[in-house]
GUDOZA-537396 format. One record per residue (C-alpha): residue in three letters; x, y, z. Coordinates in Angstrom, 1 decimal. Layout:
<recs>
@aa: ALA	X: X	Y: Y	Z: Z;
...
</recs>
This chain:
<recs>
@aa: UNK	X: 129.8	Y: 81.2	Z: 73.0;
@aa: UNK	X: 128.0	Y: 79.9	Z: 76.0;
@aa: UNK	X: 128.8	Y: 83.3	Z: 77.6;
@aa: UNK	X: 127.3	Y: 85.1	Z: 74.7;
@aa: UNK	X: 124.0	Y: 82.7	Z: 74.6;
@aa: UNK	X: 123.7	Y: 83.5	Z: 78.2;
@aa: UNK	X: 124.0	Y: 87.0	Z: 77.9;
@aa: UNK	X: 121.3	Y: 87.0	Z: 75.0;
@aa: UNK	X: 118.9	Y: 85.3	Z: 77.3;
@aa: UNK	X: 119.1	Y: 87.3	Z: 80.1;
@aa: UNK	X: 118.8	Y: 90.5	Z: 77.8;
@aa: UNK	X: 115.4	Y: 88.8	Z: 76.2;
@aa: UNK	X: 114.0	Y: 87.7	Z: 79.3;
@aa: UNK	X: 114.6	Y: 91.3	Z: 80.7;
@aa: UNK	X: 112.7	Y: 92.8	Z: 77.7;
@aa: UNK	X: 109.8	Y: 90.2	Z: 77.9;
@aa: UNK	X: 109.5	Y: 91.4	Z: 81.8;
@aa: UNK	X: 109.6	Y: 95.0	Z: 80.8;
@aa: UNK	X: 106.9	Y: 94.7	Z: 78.1;
@aa: UNK	X: 104.5	Y: 92.6	Z: 80.5;
@aa: UNK	X: 105.0	Y: 95.4	Z: 83.0;
@aa: UNK	X: 104.8	Y: 98.3	Z: 80.7;
@aa: UNK	X: 103.0	Y: 97.3	Z: 77.9;
@aa: UNK	X: 101.5	Y: 100.2	Z: 76.7;
@aa: UNK	X: 104.7	Y: 102.6	Z: 76.9;
@aa: UNK	X: 106.6	Y: 99.7	Z: 75.7;
@aa: UNK	X: 104.6	Y: 99.1	Z: 72.5;
@aa: UNK	X: 104.3	Y: 103.0	Z: 71.7;
@aa: UNK	X: 108.0	Y: 103.2	Z: 72.1;
@aa: UNK	X: 108.7	Y: 100.3	Z: 69.9;
@aa: UNK	X: 106.1	Y: 101.8	Z: 67.3;
@aa: UNK	X: 107.8	Y: 105.5	Z: 67.3;
@aa: UNK	X: 111.2	Y: 104.0	Z: 66.9;
@aa: UNK	X: 110.1	Y: 102.1	Z: 63.9;
@aa: UNK	X: 108.4	Y: 105.1	Z: 62.0;
@aa: UNK	X: 111.3	Y: 106.9	Z: 62.4;
@aa: UNK	X: 113.6	Y: 104.3	Z: 61.5;
@aa: UNK	X: 111.3	Y: 103.6	Z: 58.3;
@aa: UNK	X: 111.4	Y: 107.1	Z: 57.7;
@aa: UNK	X: 115.1	Y: 107.3	Z: 57.7;
@aa: UNK	X: 115.5	Y: 104.4	Z: 55.0;
@aa: UNK	X: 112.9	Y: 105.9	Z: 52.9;
@aa: UNK	X: 115.0	Y: 109.4	Z: 52.9;
@aa: UNK	X: 118.0	Y: 107.4	Z: 52.5;
@aa: UNK	X: 117.1	Y: 104.9	Z: 49.6;
@aa: UNK	X: 114.6	Y: 107.4	Z: 47.7;
@aa: UNK	X: 116.5	Y: 110.2	Z: 48.0;
@aa: UNK	X: 114.3	Y: 112.5	Z: 49.7;
@aa: UNK	X: 114.2	Y: 114.5	Z: 52.9;
@aa: UNK	X: 113.7	Y: 112.8	Z: 56.1;
@aa: UNK	X: 110.4	Y: 115.2	Z: 56.6;
@aa: UNK	X: 109.1	Y: 114.3	Z: 53.3;
@aa: UNK	X: 109.9	Y: 110.5	Z: 54.0;
@aa: UNK	X: 108.1	Y: 110.9	Z: 57.5;
@aa: UNK	X: 105.2	Y: 112.7	Z: 55.9;
@aa: UNK	X: 104.6	Y: 109.6	Z: 53.2;
@aa: UNK	X: 104.7	Y: 107.3	Z: 56.5;
@aa: UNK	X: 102.2	Y: 109.4	Z: 58.4;
@aa: UNK	X: 99.8	Y: 109.4	Z: 55.2;
@aa: UNK	X: 100.0	Y: 105.7	Z: 55.0;
@aa: UNK	X: 99.0	Y: 104.8	Z: 58.5;
@aa: UNK	X: 96.3	Y: 107.7	Z: 58.5;
@aa: UNK	X: 94.4	Y: 105.8	Z: 55.9;
@aa: UNK	X: 95.7	Y: 106.9	Z: 52.4;
@aa: UNK	X: 98.1	Y: 104.5	Z: 50.6;
@aa: UNK	X: 101.5	Y: 105.7	Z: 50.0;
@aa: UNK	X: 104.0	Y: 105.5	Z: 47.0;
@aa: UNK	X: 104.7	Y: 101.8	Z: 46.8;
@aa: UNK	X: 106.0	Y: 101.9	Z: 43.3;
@aa: UNK	X: 109.7	Y: 102.7	Z: 44.2;
@aa: UNK	X: 112.8	Y: 100.8	Z: 42.7;
@aa: UNK	X: 114.1	Y: 100.3	Z: 46.0;
@aa: UNK	X: 112.8	Y: 96.8	Z: 47.6;
@aa: UNK	X: 114.3	Y: 98.2	Z: 51.1;
@aa: UNK	X: 112.2	Y: 101.1	Z: 50.4;
@aa: UNK	X: 109.0	Y: 99.3	Z: 49.9;
@aa: UNK	X: 109.5	Y: 96.9	Z: 53.1;
@aa: UNK	X: 110.3	Y: 99.9	Z: 55.3;
@aa: UNK	X: 107.2	Y: 101.4	Z: 54.0;
@aa: UNK	X: 105.5	Y: 98.3	Z: 54.7;
@aa: UNK	X: 106.6	Y: 98.1	Z: 58.4;
@aa: UNK	X: 106.1	Y: 101.8	Z: 58.7;
@aa: UNK	X: 102.4	Y: 100.8	Z: 57.9;
@aa: UNK	X: 101.9	Y: 98.0	Z: 60.5;
@aa: UNK	X: 103.8	Y: 100.2	Z: 63.2;
@aa: UNK	X: 101.5	Y: 103.0	Z: 62.5;
@aa: UNK	X: 98.5	Y: 101.5	Z: 62.5;
@aa: UNK	X: 99.9	Y: 99.9	Z: 66.0;
@aa: UNK	X: 100.5	Y: 103.4	Z: 67.1;
@aa: UNK	X: 96.9	Y: 104.8	Z: 66.2;
@aa: UNK	X: 95.3	Y: 101.6	Z: 67.8;
@aa: UNK	X: 97.0	Y: 102.1	Z: 71.3;
@aa: UNK	X: 96.0	Y: 105.8	Z: 71.3;
@aa: UNK	X: 92.9	Y: 105.3	Z: 70.3;
@aa: UNK	X: 92.3	Y: 102.5	Z: 73.2;
@aa: UNK	X: 94.0	Y: 104.6	Z: 75.6;
@aa: UNK	X: 91.7	Y: 107.6	Z: 74.8;
@aa: UNK	X: 88.5	Y: 105.3	Z: 74.8;
@aa: UNK	X: 89.7	Y: 103.8	Z: 78.1;
@aa: UNK	X: 90.3	Y: 107.1	Z: 79.6;
@aa: UNK	X: 86.9	Y: 108.3	Z: 79.1;
@aa: UNK	X: 85.2	Y: 104.8	Z: 80.2;
@aa: UNK	X: 87.0	Y: 105.0	Z: 83.4;
@aa: UNK	X: 86.1	Y: 108.4	Z: 83.9;
@aa: UNK	X: 82.7	Y: 107.6	Z: 83.5;
@aa: UNK	X: 82.9	Y: 104.9	Z: 85.9;
@aa: UNK	X: 84.2	Y: 106.6	Z: 88.5;
@aa: UNK	X: 81.7	Y: 109.2	Z: 88.0;
@aa: UNK	X: 84.0	Y: 112.2	Z: 86.9;
@aa: UNK	X: 87.4	Y: 113.4	Z: 87.6;
@aa: UNK	X: 89.5	Y: 111.8	Z: 90.4;
@aa: UNK	X: 92.2	Y: 114.3	Z: 91.7;
@aa: UNK	X: 95.7	Y: 113.5	Z: 92.2;
@aa: UNK	X: 96.4	Y: 116.5	Z: 94.5;
@aa: UNK	X: 94.4	Y: 120.1	Z: 95.1;
@aa: UNK	X: 96.3	Y: 123.6	Z: 95.4;
@aa: UNK	X: 93.7	Y: 125.5	Z: 97.5;
@aa: UNK	X: 93.8	Y: 127.2	Z: 100.9;
@aa: UNK	X: 91.0	Y: 127.9	Z: 103.7;
@aa: UNK	X: 89.1	Y: 125.0	Z: 102.1;
@aa: UNK	X: 87.0	Y: 122.3	Z: 103.6;
@aa: UNK	X: 88.1	Y: 118.8	Z: 103.6;
@aa: UNK	X: 85.7	Y: 115.5	Z: 104.4;
@aa: UNK	X: 87.7	Y: 112.7	Z: 105.5;
@aa: UNK	X: 86.3	Y: 109.3	Z: 105.2;
@aa: UNK	X: 82.5	Y: 109.0	Z: 104.0;
@aa: UNK	X: 79.7	Y: 107.4	Z: 105.1;
@aa: UNK	X: 75.7	Y: 107.4	Z: 104.3;
@aa: UNK	X: 75.4	Y: 110.9	Z: 105.6;
@aa: UNK	X: 78.2	Y: 112.4	Z: 103.6;
@aa: UNK	X: 75.9	Y: 113.3	Z: 100.9;
@aa: UNK	X: 73.9	Y: 115.0	Z: 103.3;
@aa: UNK	X: 76.6	Y: 117.2	Z: 104.6;
@aa: UNK	X: 77.9	Y: 118.0	Z: 101.2;
@aa: UNK	X: 74.3	Y: 119.3	Z: 100.2;
@aa: UNK	X: 74.4	Y: 121.7	Z: 103.1;
@aa: UNK	X: 78.1	Y: 123.0	Z: 102.5;
@aa: UNK	X: 76.9	Y: 123.9	Z: 99.0;
@aa: UNK	X: 73.5	Y: 125.6	Z: 100.2;
@aa: UNK	X: 73.4	Y: 128.9	Z: 98.6;
@aa: UNK	X: 72.2	Y: 130.2	Z: 102.2;
@aa: UNK	X: 75.8	Y: 129.9	Z: 103.4;
@aa: UNK	X: 77.4	Y: 133.3	Z: 102.4;
@aa: UNK	X: 81.1	Y: 132.3	Z: 102.2;
@aa: UNK	X: 81.7	Y: 129.5	Z: 99.3;
@aa: UNK	X: 84.6	Y: 127.6	Z: 100.2;
@aa: UNK	X: 86.1	Y: 124.5	Z: 98.4;
@aa: UNK	X: 85.2	Y: 121.3	Z: 99.2;
@aa: UNK	X: 87.6	Y: 118.3	Z: 99.1;
@aa: UNK	X: 86.6	Y: 114.7	Z: 99.9;
@aa: UNK	X: 89.5	Y: 112.1	Z: 100.8;
@aa: UNK	X: 88.3	Y: 108.8	Z: 101.0;
@aa: UNK	X: 89.1	Y: 105.2	Z: 100.3;
@aa: UNK	X: 86.8	Y: 104.9	Z: 97.2;
@aa: UNK	X: 87.4	Y: 104.0	Z: 93.6;
@aa: UNK	X: 84.6	Y: 106.4	Z: 92.3;
@aa: UNK	X: 83.6	Y: 109.9	Z: 93.0;
@aa: UNK	X: 80.8	Y: 110.1	Z: 95.8;
@aa: UNK	X: 79.1	Y: 112.6	Z: 94.9;
@aa: UNK	X: 78.6	Y: 114.7	Z: 91.6;
@aa: UNK	X: 79.3	Y: 118.3	Z: 92.2;
@aa: UNK	X: 81.3	Y: 120.7	Z: 90.3;
@aa: UNK	X: 82.6	Y: 122.6	Z: 93.5;
@aa: UNK	X: 83.6	Y: 119.2	Z: 95.1;
@aa: UNK	X: 86.7	Y: 117.5	Z: 94.2;
@aa: UNK	X: 87.6	Y: 114.0	Z: 95.1;
@aa: UNK	X: 91.0	Y: 112.6	Z: 96.1;
@aa: UNK	X: 91.0	Y: 108.7	Z: 96.4;
@aa: UNK	X: 93.2	Y: 107.8	Z: 99.3;
@aa: UNK	X: 93.5	Y: 107.0	Z: 103.0;
@aa: UNK	X: 92.9	Y: 109.9	Z: 105.5;
@aa: UNK	X: 95.4	Y: 108.1	Z: 108.0;
@aa: UNK	X: 98.2	Y: 108.5	Z: 105.6;
@aa: UNK	X: 100.2	Y: 111.6	Z: 106.0;
@aa: UNK	X: 100.9	Y: 111.9	Z: 102.1;
@aa: UNK	X: 97.2	Y: 111.5	Z: 101.2;
@aa: UNK	X: 96.6	Y: 114.2	Z: 103.3;
@aa: UNK	X: 99.0	Y: 116.4	Z: 102.0;
@aa: UNK	X: 97.3	Y: 115.9	Z: 98.6;
@aa: UNK	X: 93.9	Y: 116.9	Z: 100.1;
@aa: UNK	X: 95.6	Y: 120.1	Z: 101.1;
@aa: UNK	X: 95.6	Y: 119.6	Z: 105.0;
@aa: UNK	X: 98.7	Y: 122.0	Z: 105.5;
@aa: UNK	X: 96.6	Y: 124.9	Z: 104.3;
@aa: UNK	X: 92.8	Y: 123.7	Z: 104.9;
@aa: UNK	X: 90.6	Y: 126.0	Z: 107.3;
@aa: UNK	X: 88.3	Y: 122.7	Z: 108.7;
@aa: UNK	X: 88.7	Y: 118.8	Z: 108.5;
@aa: UNK	X: 85.1	Y: 117.0	Z: 108.8;
@aa: UNK	X: 86.1	Y: 113.3	Z: 109.9;
@aa: UNK	X: 83.5	Y: 111.3	Z: 109.2;
@aa: UNK	X: 82.9	Y: 107.6	Z: 111.2;
@aa: UNK	X: 82.9	Y: 105.1	Z: 108.1;
@aa: UNK	X: 80.8	Y: 102.8	Z: 110.3;
@aa: UNK	X: 79.4	Y: 101.7	Z: 106.8;
@aa: UNK	X: 82.7	Y: 100.0	Z: 105.0;
@aa: UNK	X: 84.4	Y: 99.1	Z: 108.5;
@aa: UNK	X: 81.5	Y: 97.3	Z: 110.3;
@aa: UNK	X: 81.3	Y: 94.6	Z: 107.5;
@aa: UNK	X: 84.9	Y: 94.3	Z: 107.8;
@aa: UNK	X: 84.5	Y: 93.7	Z: 111.8;
@aa: UNK	X: 86.7	Y: 96.9	Z: 112.6;
@aa: UNK	X: 86.1	Y: 99.9	Z: 115.1;
@aa: UNK	X: 85.0	Y: 102.8	Z: 112.8;
@aa: UNK	X: 85.8	Y: 105.1	Z: 116.0;
@aa: UNK	X: 89.3	Y: 104.2	Z: 116.4;
@aa: UNK	X: 89.8	Y: 104.5	Z: 112.7;
@aa: UNK	X: 88.6	Y: 108.5	Z: 113.6;
@aa: UNK	X: 91.0	Y: 108.5	Z: 115.8;
@aa: UNK	X: 93.6	Y: 107.6	Z: 114.0;
@aa: UNK	X: 92.7	Y: 110.3	Z: 111.0;
@aa: UNK	X: 92.5	Y: 112.8	Z: 113.4;
@aa: UNK	X: 95.8	Y: 112.0	Z: 115.3;
@aa: UNK	X: 97.5	Y: 112.2	Z: 111.6;
@aa: UNK	X: 95.5	Y: 115.5	Z: 110.8;
@aa: UNK	X: 96.7	Y: 117.2	Z: 113.8;
@aa: UNK	X: 100.4	Y: 116.2	Z: 113.5;
@aa: UNK	X: 100.4	Y: 118.0	Z: 110.2;
@aa: UNK	X: 98.3	Y: 121.0	Z: 111.1;
@aa: UNK	X: 97.4	Y: 122.1	Z: 114.8;
@aa: UNK	X: 95.7	Y: 125.1	Z: 113.3;
@aa: UNK	X: 93.1	Y: 123.3	Z: 110.9;
@aa: UNK	X: 89.8	Y: 122.8	Z: 112.6;
@aa: UNK	X: 88.8	Y: 119.6	Z: 113.4;
@aa: UNK	X: 84.9	Y: 118.2	Z: 113.7;
@aa: UNK	X: 84.8	Y: 114.8	Z: 114.3;
@aa: UNK	X: 81.9	Y: 112.2	Z: 114.2;
@aa: UNK	X: 81.8	Y: 109.5	Z: 116.4;
@aa: UNK	X: 79.1	Y: 106.3	Z: 116.8;
@aa: UNK	X: 80.4	Y: 105.8	Z: 120.4;
@aa: UNK	X: 80.8	Y: 108.7	Z: 122.9;
@aa: UNK	X: 83.3	Y: 106.3	Z: 124.8;
@aa: UNK	X: 86.0	Y: 107.6	Z: 122.3;
@aa: UNK	X: 85.6	Y: 111.1	Z: 123.0;
@aa: UNK	X: 87.9	Y: 111.4	Z: 125.9;
@aa: UNK	X: 90.9	Y: 110.0	Z: 123.7;
@aa: UNK	X: 89.9	Y: 112.6	Z: 121.1;
@aa: UNK	X: 90.2	Y: 115.6	Z: 123.4;
@aa: UNK	X: 93.8	Y: 114.5	Z: 124.3;
@aa: UNK	X: 94.6	Y: 115.0	Z: 121.0;
@aa: UNK	X: 93.1	Y: 118.8	Z: 120.8;
@aa: UNK	X: 90.2	Y: 118.0	Z: 118.6;
@aa: UNK	X: 88.0	Y: 121.1	Z: 118.4;
@aa: UNK	X: 84.7	Y: 119.4	Z: 118.3;
@aa: UNK	X: 83.1	Y: 116.0	Z: 118.7;
@aa: UNK	X: 80.0	Y: 114.8	Z: 117.7;
@aa: UNK	X: 78.7	Y: 111.7	Z: 119.4;
@aa: UNK	X: 76.1	Y: 109.8	Z: 117.2;
@aa: UNK	X: 74.6	Y: 107.9	Z: 120.5;
@aa: UNK	X: 74.9	Y: 110.7	Z: 122.5;
@aa: UNK	X: 73.0	Y: 113.4	Z: 121.0;
@aa: UNK	X: 70.5	Y: 111.0	Z: 119.4;
@aa: UNK	X: 69.6	Y: 110.2	Z: 122.8;
@aa: UNK	X: 69.3	Y: 113.6	Z: 124.4;
@aa: UNK	X: 67.1	Y: 114.7	Z: 121.6;
@aa: UNK	X: 65.0	Y: 111.9	Z: 121.8;
@aa: UNK	X: 64.7	Y: 112.6	Z: 125.6;
@aa: UNK	X: 64.1	Y: 116.4	Z: 125.0;
@aa: UNK	X: 61.5	Y: 115.5	Z: 122.3;
@aa: UNK	X: 59.7	Y: 113.1	Z: 124.2;
@aa: UNK	X: 59.2	Y: 115.9	Z: 126.7;
@aa: UNK	X: 58.8	Y: 118.8	Z: 124.6;
@aa: UNK	X: 56.7	Y: 117.5	Z: 121.7;
@aa: UNK	X: 58.2	Y: 119.0	Z: 118.4;
@aa: UNK	X: 61.4	Y: 120.0	Z: 119.5;
@aa: UNK	X: 63.1	Y: 117.8	Z: 116.9;
@aa: UNK	X: 61.2	Y: 119.2	Z: 114.0;
@aa: UNK	X: 62.3	Y: 122.8	Z: 115.2;
@aa: UNK	X: 66.1	Y: 121.5	Z: 115.5;
@aa: UNK	X: 65.8	Y: 120.2	Z: 112.2;
@aa: UNK	X: 64.8	Y: 123.3	Z: 110.4;
@aa: UNK	X: 67.4	Y: 125.5	Z: 112.2;
@aa: UNK	X: 70.3	Y: 122.8	Z: 111.4;
@aa: UNK	X: 69.1	Y: 122.6	Z: 107.5;
@aa: UNK	X: 70.2	Y: 125.8	Z: 105.0;
@aa: UNK	X: 67.6	Y: 125.0	Z: 102.8;
@aa: UNK	X: 64.4	Y: 126.7	Z: 104.5;
@aa: UNK	X: 63.3	Y: 128.8	Z: 107.3;
@aa: UNK	X: 66.2	Y: 130.3	Z: 109.9;
@aa: UNK	X: 69.4	Y: 129.2	Z: 110.5;
@aa: UNK	X: 72.4	Y: 129.1	Z: 113.4;
@aa: UNK	X: 75.1	Y: 131.4	Z: 112.4;
@aa: UNK	X: 78.3	Y: 132.2	Z: 114.5;
@aa: UNK	X: 79.9	Y: 136.0	Z: 114.3;
@aa: UNK	X: 82.5	Y: 137.7	Z: 115.7;
@aa: UNK	X: 81.1	Y: 140.5	Z: 118.2;
@aa: UNK	X: 80.7	Y: 143.7	Z: 116.4;
@aa: UNK	X: 82.8	Y: 146.6	Z: 117.9;
@aa: UNK	X: 79.7	Y: 148.4	Z: 118.8;
@aa: UNK	X: 78.4	Y: 145.5	Z: 120.9;
@aa: UNK	X: 81.8	Y: 145.2	Z: 122.9;
@aa: UNK	X: 81.4	Y: 146.4	Z: 126.3;
@aa: UNK	X: 77.6	Y: 146.2	Z: 126.2;
@aa: UNK	X: 75.4	Y: 143.4	Z: 128.3;
@aa: UNK	X: 73.9	Y: 140.1	Z: 126.5;
@aa: UNK	X: 70.5	Y: 141.4	Z: 127.1;
@aa: UNK	X: 71.0	Y: 145.0	Z: 125.7;
@aa: UNK	X: 72.5	Y: 143.0	Z: 122.5;
@aa: UNK	X: 69.9	Y: 140.8	Z: 122.3;
@aa: UNK	X: 67.2	Y: 143.5	Z: 122.2;
@aa: UNK	X: 68.9	Y: 145.2	Z: 119.7;
@aa: UNK	X: 69.3	Y: 142.4	Z: 117.2;
@aa: UNK	X: 65.8	Y: 141.3	Z: 118.1;
@aa: UNK	X: 64.5	Y: 144.6	Z: 116.3;
@aa: UNK	X: 66.2	Y: 143.3	Z: 113.3;
@aa: UNK	X: 64.6	Y: 140.0	Z: 113.6;
@aa: UNK	X: 68.0	Y: 138.3	Z: 114.7;
@aa: UNK	X: 67.9	Y: 136.3	Z: 117.9;
@aa: UNK	X: 71.2	Y: 136.3	Z: 120.2;
@aa: UNK	X: 71.0	Y: 132.7	Z: 121.9;
@aa: UNK	X: 74.6	Y: 132.7	Z: 123.0;
@aa: UNK	X: 78.2	Y: 133.7	Z: 123.4;
@aa: UNK	X: 81.5	Y: 131.8	Z: 122.9;
@aa: UNK	X: 84.4	Y: 133.5	Z: 125.2;
@aa: UNK	X: 88.0	Y: 132.0	Z: 126.4;
@aa: UNK	X: 88.8	Y: 131.8	Z: 129.9;
@aa: UNK	X: 91.9	Y: 130.7	Z: 131.7;
@aa: UNK	X: 91.8	Y: 127.0	Z: 133.3;
@aa: UNK	X: 94.2	Y: 125.0	Z: 134.8;
@aa: UNK	X: 96.2	Y: 122.5	Z: 132.6;
@aa: UNK	X: 95.8	Y: 118.9	Z: 133.6;
@aa: UNK	X: 97.5	Y: 115.8	Z: 133.1;
@aa: UNK	X: 96.1	Y: 112.6	Z: 131.5;
@aa: UNK	X: 94.9	Y: 111.8	Z: 135.0;
@aa: UNK	X: 93.0	Y: 114.9	Z: 135.7;
@aa: UNK	X: 95.4	Y: 116.6	Z: 138.0;
@aa: UNK	X: 96.5	Y: 120.2	Z: 138.0;
@aa: UNK	X: 100.2	Y: 120.3	Z: 136.4;
@aa: UNK	X: 102.4	Y: 122.6	Z: 138.4;
@aa: UNK	X: 104.9	Y: 124.6	Z: 136.9;
@aa: UNK	X: 108.5	Y: 125.2	Z: 138.1;
@aa: UNK	X: 107.5	Y: 128.0	Z: 140.7;
@aa: UNK	X: 105.6	Y: 125.6	Z: 142.4;
@aa: UNK	X: 102.0	Y: 127.4	Z: 141.0;
@aa: UNK	X: 99.7	Y: 125.7	Z: 138.9;
@aa: UNK	X: 99.8	Y: 126.1	Z: 135.2;
@aa: UNK	X: 97.1	Y: 127.8	Z: 133.1;
@aa: UNK	X: 95.8	Y: 127.9	Z: 129.5;
@aa: UNK	X: 92.9	Y: 129.4	Z: 127.5;
@aa: UNK	X: 89.9	Y: 127.3	Z: 126.8;
@aa: UNK	X: 86.5	Y: 128.0	Z: 125.3;
@aa: UNK	X: 83.4	Y: 128.6	Z: 127.0;
@aa: UNK	X: 80.1	Y: 128.8	Z: 125.7;
@aa: UNK	X: 77.2	Y: 131.1	Z: 127.8;
@aa: UNK	X: 73.7	Y: 130.6	Z: 126.9;
@aa: UNK	X: 70.9	Y: 132.5	Z: 128.2;
@aa: UNK	X: 73.2	Y: 134.0	Z: 131.1;
@aa: UNK	X: 71.3	Y: 134.6	Z: 134.5;
@aa: UNK	X: 71.6	Y: 137.0	Z: 137.3;
@aa: UNK	X: 72.7	Y: 134.4	Z: 139.8;
@aa: UNK	X: 75.9	Y: 133.8	Z: 137.6;
@aa: UNK	X: 76.1	Y: 137.6	Z: 135.9;
@aa: UNK	X: 74.7	Y: 140.0	Z: 138.6;
@aa: UNK	X: 75.1	Y: 142.9	Z: 136.1;
@aa: UNK	X: 74.5	Y: 140.6	Z: 133.0;
@aa: UNK	X: 77.2	Y: 139.3	Z: 130.9;
@aa: UNK	X: 79.6	Y: 142.1	Z: 129.2;
@aa: UNK	X: 80.3	Y: 141.1	Z: 126.0;
@aa: UNK	X: 84.5	Y: 141.1	Z: 125.0;
@aa: UNK	X: 86.5	Y: 142.0	Z: 122.1;
@aa: UNK	X: 87.6	Y: 138.3	Z: 121.2;
@aa: UNK	X: 84.3	Y: 137.1	Z: 121.8;
@aa: UNK	X: 81.8	Y: 135.5	Z: 119.3;
@aa: UNK	X: 78.0	Y: 135.3	Z: 119.2;
@aa: UNK	X: 75.4	Y: 132.4	Z: 118.2;
@aa: UNK	X: 72.7	Y: 133.8	Z: 116.4;
@aa: UNK	X: 69.6	Y: 132.7	Z: 114.6;
@aa: UNK	X: 68.4	Y: 134.4	Z: 111.4;
@aa: UNK	X: 67.0	Y: 133.5	Z: 108.2;
@aa: UNK	X: 70.1	Y: 134.5	Z: 106.1;
@aa: UNK	X: 73.5	Y: 134.7	Z: 107.5;
@aa: UNK	X: 74.0	Y: 138.7	Z: 108.2;
@aa: UNK	X: 77.4	Y: 140.2	Z: 106.9;
@aa: UNK	X: 79.7	Y: 141.9	Z: 109.4;
@aa: UNK	X: 79.1	Y: 145.3	Z: 107.9;
@aa: UNK	X: 75.2	Y: 145.1	Z: 108.8;
@aa: UNK	X: 76.1	Y: 143.5	Z: 112.3;
@aa: UNK	X: 78.3	Y: 146.6	Z: 112.9;
@aa: UNK	X: 75.5	Y: 149.3	Z: 111.6;
@aa: UNK	X: 73.1	Y: 147.5	Z: 114.1;
@aa: UNK	X: 75.3	Y: 147.6	Z: 116.6;
@aa: UNK	X: 76.0	Y: 151.3	Z: 116.3;
@aa: UNK	X: 72.0	Y: 151.9	Z: 117.1;
@aa: UNK	X: 71.4	Y: 152.9	Z: 120.3;
</recs>
């Protein structure tokens, strides 16, 4: 007897704990069970089909009174219990629908669990500059439209844009990065969370470094552009093969000095860096017709079409170095080499006596009002 009573207490405690943990699903399950049970009882007692009995119970809790003048007391009791279960079912479902839309409104729109994109842009982290960055990425002046995904530790959407998906998560976690599609992404922009982390006394640049490490460990082919508040952390990012680092202290300091010496320079740069007016910077592969031709020759040809060639990105062999900056020597006793990007702007005669000759794998940096498509550049390069 004691064992039975003890087992009943354990079962009751287990059921109560489950109800507290999953109140919605448990209540819905009980309601559905009672509706089906009551329908079965009515079908047996009144001698009608189960479907007809279920229809009567459904009619009852949808707001119309069913037939309670049956001779069977058990059938009338089942109809009453069905009414209570049905009302509870409708109340819970209605409350869940209202809660969903209220929660959606509070969060500013839909929050994705996972995306299935490729060749898209992921913004990891969020700060006060995020809205401006998204607005520039969505500019109609950008010819190639790519999906944009924001992955940040936020409870609501930071921007209300149809072309931008938001995933609430930690950019340092591999699982959250995978949900944002890092394995098939083209570019990852890491924003320093100096707004949020500064309040907690944490180092935002250290967080940016951890995010970059997580990204590079999952996909070395994704192009990483990392924002830093302090340029002292740049050397650490170089060791994890980051593609570009934007140091806020270094760039703003240099710009202020250059603007002080060349008044109005900041206004020119602002126009070139924003996609909503005037001309902008564009990076394009060197057209076939320019391969083997000099920088000055290509610049003159492009200038006739109102396109300014300001620089070239090429690749050169450089010795591999360890963390101490020493050259790495291979097993044959000779230094090991690797390919590294080199940027050439306004090449001078002392460095290139016969002008810089454009190569097959080079890229050009151009200033133009609109992004010139490759077929247009090929046509221009074909002119002599």
